[in-house]
N, C-alpha and C positions, 0 to 999 in steps of 0.2 A: 503495498498499499505506496510506501514512503516513497519506493522507487517510481511509484507510478508516479507522486505528485510532487515530487522533483522533476520527472519528465515532463510534464505539465507546465511548471514553472519556469523551465527554460524553452519553453516552446518561444518563438519571437511574437508570434501572436498572442499570446499569453498576456507579456509583455506590451504589445501594443494597446491591449483592449485596458492594462492596470493603468497607465498611460494619459488615457482616456477620459476616465473614472473620476483619476482625481485634476483632473484640467476642469472639469466636472463638478468637482467635489472644491476646489479651490474657488472658482468661481459663484458658486454658491454661499461659500463663507467671505466671501473680501463684499458681495451682494448685502450678506445679512451685516456683514461693520460698516455699508453703507447706512443701511436704515437705523441702528442705533446710533450712528455718526449725527446723523441730518435730526430724528429725535431730540438728543439732548441740547447739540444746540438752540433748534426753535422752540422758543417761548411758549407758543401756541398748543404744545405736546408734552408731552409729559411721557412717567416710563413706563402706561399700561397704553400707549400710543404706538410706544415703539416694541413694546410688546406682536406689540397687536402686527406689524410690522413684520416682525421676524418671524412669527407665525405663518403670517399668510405668502412670504418668499418661500416656502420651505412646502407646505401644507395649502395653496392657493386652490389650487384646483380638484381641492374637498372640502372647496368654503362652501358652507347653505345660506349663508349670508346671518344677519343679529337675531337675536331672540327679541321679547318683548322688554326685557330690562335691560336690550340694548348690547347683548357680549356676543362676539364672535361663536358663532357654531359651525360646528364641521363632520360632517358625515361622505355618501355617495351621495355627489349632484350629478347625474346623468347627462341636467341639459350643461352643464360644464367638460363634462367627460366628451359628449359627441359635436361640440363644439371645437376641442383640441381633432378632432379624429380630423374634422371638415377640415378643418387648415392643416391637418399634416398631411393631406394627401396632396398637396403641390411640391407642398416643400419635402414628401418620398420620392416625387419623381422629377425635381430638380439634383437632389441627392444626388442621386443614381445619373443626371447627365455628368452631372461632376466629377462623381469617382470612377465611370468605366471609361469618360476621356483619359484622365490621371493614371488608370492603370495599363492601359495602349501608351504609357509617354508622355499626353498631350493636356495641357491646361486649360480647359474652358470657362477662362470667362464670358463665356457670347450665351451663358443662357438665358439672359433678361432679351435679350435681342429676340435668339427660337421662340422666348415665350410671347412676346409680342407677337408676332409672325400667327403662330398657334392660336393665339388668339380672333386674329382678324381672321383666319381663315375660318375657323370653328365658326365665330358668331353667323359670319357671309356665308355659309352653306348652313347653319342651322335656322339663321329665319330669311333668307331668302328662299328655300324651298317649300312649295305650298302642300301643308300639313293636312291639305281636305283631298287633293291625291294621291297623295308618298304619306304611307303611313307613321306619325312621330318614330317610332320606333327604327326605323330603317334610317330615318334624318338625322336619329341619334349615335348612328355609326359609320355615316358618310360625315359626318363632322365630328365628329371623332379620327377617325381614319383622316381626313382633310387637315385638321389643325394638326397631326402629328407627323404627317407627310412637307406638309410646309416648314417646321420647324425642321425637318431633317434637310429638304434644299437646302437653308437659311446656314444650319452649319457643316454643308459639303462646302463653304463658300469660305471660311478658314484652311477648313480639311486641304484641300487643293494649291491652296497657295501658298500653304507647309510641303506639300507635296511634291508640285510640281515648281517653285522657285525657292524655298526654303526660308518664307518670308518667318517669321516669330508668329505662333497662333495666337497668342496674349492679345499683340496690336495688331492681328485681325479681324479678331474677337470685338476688340473697343469699338474698333470703327463700325464693320458689322450691325452694333448696337443701335450706333444715333443713329444711321440708318435704317434701322427699321425702326426705331421710335418717330423718327418724321415721315416713314412711309406709311405706318399706320393713322399717322392722324390726318395726310394729306384723302386717304384711303375713307373716313369719316369725316370730314370737315366737311362745312357749305359748301357745295358748287359741287363736289365729287362725284366719286363714284355711289357709292351707297349713305349717301345724305339721307335717303329713305329709313334708315334704319333706326334713325337716331327718336329717342324721346320723351316727345316733345307732351308727354301729358301732365306733367309734372310743372311745374310753372317756374318752383324754386332750384327746378336742375335746369341747368347746361351741359351741352357736351356729352351726354352722355346715351349709352346703346340699349336698345331694350334691350330686356330678362328673356331669355330663349324661354321660360314658363308662357310667354305672352304668342310665341307661336305652337305652345303644346307640346313644346322637346325640352322634356328634363332628364337626367339621371335618375333610375329607378332606386327608393328609399331601402329598399332589399328585406326591409324586415327592421332596420335599423331605427327607427324612429316607433318601433314600439320597445323599444329597448332605452331611445337618450331621446325622451320624447321632450319638444319644446325646443330646439337645437336646429343646425343647419346639415346633421350627419346625411349621408346619403352611401351608396354602394359605392361609391368613387376610392369609399380605401378597400374597400375589397381588391379594388380592380388595378387598384397601385399598390398593394401587397401581391400579387397576383407576378407583375411586371416584374416585382425586385427576387420574386422566386426564379421567374423564369432569366433574369438578368444573371443571377447568379450558380445559373444551369449555365447559360452560353459561353460564360466567362471560362467556366472554374471544370467543366466537361463538357466540352467540345473542341473538334478542328478550330476551329474559328475563335477559339476563345482566345486559343495556346496562341494562334498564329497573332493574335493581337495584343498581347499580352510580349511576345518574343520581340515584334517594333518595337515596342515600346522602349522591352530593354534594350535591348541594341539594334538598329533598325538596319546597319552595316552587316550586323552579323545574321543577322535574318533575311536578309535580299544573300548573301553569302550562300545562304541554308537552301535557298531555293523560293525562296516565301515573299510575295511581289507590296512588299515597303512601301509602294506611294500606294496602291489599291486600301488598305490596311487603315494607311494614315486614313485617306478620304472615308471610308467606311463608321474608323469607327466619333469621329467628327457629326454623321450621318445618324448615328444612333443617336450618341449626345442629343442634338439636335432634336430629336422624333422623342425623346424622354421629355425634353421642356416645353417642345408643343402636349403633346400629352399633359403634361400638367396643369397646361394654360385651359387643356378642353376641357379638363374635368373638373377644371373648376369653373366655367362659367357653364358648362353645362349643368351643373349642378340646380340652376332653376333659379334660385336667389340670390342669385350674384349679378349689380349690374358691373360694365365694363366704360370706366370714364379714358377719350381715343386724345383727350390732345396729353399725349405720353410724350413731347415735346420737351414738358418743365422736370423731370426726372423717370429714370428710367424703373421699373417695378423691381420690389425690393426682391420678393421671393425670388428673384433669379440669382442675386450672392445669396440670399442668405443658402441655395445649397449648395456653396460653400465650407463656409462650417458644417453643415452635416454632413457631409461626405470627409470630414477632415475628423468631427468627431467619430466616427464609424469605419475610421482605417480603412475608407475608401473599398471596405467590405457591402452588398449588392444588402443581405440578409443585415448589415450593423445600418445600414440605413435607415429603416424601417425604422427602430427604436429612436435613432438621433433626430426623426423626423420629429416621431411623437415629442420628442422631451424640448424639442424648441420651438412647437408648438407649446405646447405647455407650462410655457414660458412669457408667451403671448396673452394665458388665458391668465397666470399671472399678475399678470401687470393690468389685466382688466378687473381686479380686485382688489389691486391694492387703489387705485383709480376710482371704483364704487364704495369701496368698504373704509378707505382712511384717505388721511392728509396727504397721501403721499400722493406721488404720479408712476404712470407705469414706465417710465422713461430707467427706472430704476434697474431693470429688466431687464434692458437695453444693457444697461452698462456690463449688467451680469456677463450679457451673452458676447459681449463684447470681449473683456474677459476669458474668457472659455476658448473663442478663437482664436487670443492671442498667444493663450497657450498650447492651443492644439497644433498651432504654426511649431513650437518650441517641442513637440514630441518625443523627435528622436534625442535630446536632452533629458526627457523625464527617463523614456528607457534606458537612458545610458547609466541614468541614476540607481534607478530600477534593479538591473542586474551587478552592480557595482562596480561599471569602466571607467568611472578615474580612479578609482584604489585598482585596478586589476593595469591599466597603463601606467601610473605611477611604481609602482612594485616589478614588471618586469621590465621598465627601462633601466635600471643599472644594467640587471642583470643580462642584459642584452649589450649592452658597454663591456661591461667586462668579460663576455664571452672569449673574445677571441685576446691574444695574448699581446699586447704591446712594441713586443720589441721582436717578434715571430716575424720570418719575411712568406711564409711557408703559404701558400692556399690551399686550404682542408680540398681532403676530396669530396666531388659530389654528391658519392654514395652515402660517403663517413654522414657527412653532414646532413644527410635524406633521414638515416639507422637513425643520427641524438636527438633531430624536433622529431621526430614518428615516438623513437622513448620518451622524450617530456612532456609530450601528447597523452600516454599513459600514463 
């Protein structure tokens, strides 16, 4: 048993998971500390308010409001849980988008642009095809596939310039992000191609597109509304989980996945082995773009979300949030499911802080920022866990003293290999 535990502890995957958990714990602890400091230095707050803030930071998902006496109450909150699952759906898919590209040696920072193109294609198809003649279920499928394909095509652009022109994919992705933002704005703006899709029903809103429920096209609840009443949850979370499992199988159990990862490890060695590196680079970015497009499709096909087309003001944060989701999951498709839910949970916690206390939701943004910052240093944390620093300090003097200073003889290669094998044994 002890030998099995030692073997498990020595695995690289175990250390990676521990490094991510340490990042999360430190981030949550710093968030709690900020809550304490803000409460102590704010005259309008007392110790009771500080205690409430700390409790919500760590358990806001299970907050059920306040009792008649004004005390915070906790328990199973189906509304919060359903909202968390709904918001986790696009996060899981954008996290998968970043993770898959990273596994193949590419950094997909173009998820926001791919997400926008998927959004435009999904809404145009879902709202333009008349459900009087085409069944709503078929329209949903067409819109979902169309959104995914639009994201895939947009993801191909950085892949093509990387494969054939050797231009860094990060620079290409940044440019395509802003092109997508202005292109989508032009598509829906007044006087453009699809201005008829704008929602003019509510006079207080401008530059919004109709919800897909306007056309009777919406993702099935699949019974989740019974388990999580009064929330936006639908079957999209189940679809996202199925896609994550499929991507895990694709990347780890298929020849295509092996070729993609081989190109990421060393494209020149992969080419020498007979693998088409250019084809796999483009394919990797296309898959990543399709996942981002699918994230947008599931979010807006829910039937209860509106799209604000004036995107030139800012890029959708959901695309960038996929980066910390992927980093915390160590780019493991199954791990992305859990980290996506965790990031979504922090959004719910921020809402609870704003609604139930004098604190605001930006505290959870600080927590997320710290976790992201630490996840970027996961290699350092892994070295600390495995004692890498101590090993280096301990072996450095031994390596220096291994060769006699006055000896001019060069040791035989066989003897050196035997000595190294003996040391390892």
